[in-house]
N, C-alpha and C positions, 0 to 999 in steps of 0.2 A: 957078851953073849947075846945081848939084845940085838946087836947088829947082825949077828950070825942068824938069829931066828928071823929077823925081818928080811934078810937076804934070802933065806930058804923059802920064806913065805912069798917073797917077790918072785923067786925063780919058779916056785910052784904055781903061783898065779900066772906067770908068763907062760908056763907049759900048759896050763889049763886054758888060757886064752888061745894059745896056738892050736890046742886040740879042738877047741870050739870053732876057731876059724877054719881049721882043716875040715871039721865036720860040716860047717856051713858051706864051705867051698864044694865039698862032696855032694851035699844036698842040692846046692845050686846047679852043679854040673849034671846031677841026675835029673833034676827038674827041667833043666835046659834040654837034656837028651830026650826026655819024654815029650817036651813041648815040640822039639824039632821033629820027632817021630810022628806026633799027631799032625803037625803042619804038613809034613811030607805025605801022610795018608790023605789028608784033605786035598792037597794039591793033586794027587793021583786021581782022587774021586772027581775033582773038577775037570781034569784033563779027559777022563773017561766020559763024563757028561758032555763035554764039548765035542768029543768024537761022535757020541750018540746023536747029539743035536745036529751036527754036520751031516750025518748019515740020514737022519729024518728029513732034514732040509732038502737033501739031494733026492730022496724018494718022493717028497712032495712036489718038487720041481718036475720030476719025471712024470708024476701023475697029472700035473697041471698042464704040461706041454700040449697034449691032445685037446684039452679043454680050451686052452688059449687059442689054438688053431681053429677049433670049431667056433669059438666066439668071434674070432676075426672073420671067418667065412660068413657067419650069420649077419654080422654087422655090415659086411660088404653087400650081402643080398638086401638087407634093409635099406641101405643107401641107394642101391640100384632101383629097388621097388619104389622108394620115395621119389626118385627122379621121374620114373615112369608115371607114378600116380599124379605128380604135379602136371606133367604134360597132358595126361588123359583128363584131368580136372579142367584144365584150360580149354581143351578141345570140347569137353562136355558143355562148358558154359557157352562157348561160341555156337555149338550145334543146338543147344537148348534155346538160345535166342532165335536162331534160324527156325527152329521147330515152332516156337511160339508165333513168330511172324507168319509162317506158312499156315499154321492152324487158324490164325485170324483171317488170312486170305481165303482159306478153304471155307470157313464159315460164311464169309461175305459172299463167296461164289455160290454156296449152297442156298443162301437166302435169295440171291438174285435169280438163281435157277427156279426156286419155288415160286417166286413172284412171276417170272415169265410163264411158268406152267399154269399158274392161276389165270394169267391174262389169256393164254391160249385156250384154256377151258372155257372162260367167259366168252371169248370170240367164237369158239365153235358152238357154244350154246346159243348165242345170239344169232349166228349164221343159220343154225338149224331151225330156230324160231322163225326167222325171216323166210326160210324155205317152206316151212309148214304154212305160214300165212300166204305165201305166194301160191303154193299148191292149192290151198283152200280157195283162193281167188280164182285160179284157173278152173277148178272143179265147178265153181258157181257159174262162171262164164260158160263153160261147156253145158251145164244143166240149163242155163237160160237159152242157149242156142238150140238145144235139143228139144 
């Protein structure tokens, strides 16, 4: 009978182990099902966020398109203005040199003219003095004759 009891105990143990394994398998399956459900939910959320992100990106590109166009136009204007500025700057330097040269010449001519005017004034003054002296001499001669 000891064999019979040990056999019954062994069978009971085996049934208990089987039930525990069945329970563990059921718990594992349930946990796996919950895990898969959570994973699917997270995947759906990620897909939804990706769709939102794509939509936002598209809207931003739509908003940025006119700005990019405006920026390109302004850059083109800046480049054109820079080219014109460079040309005008070179022209300015050339004309400034010419102006400086002409200003110098003008000042020299002004000084020369002033010098000639001073000479003319002195000549006229001396001429008038000589005329006055000559007139005085003629008057004295006329008085001596008379």
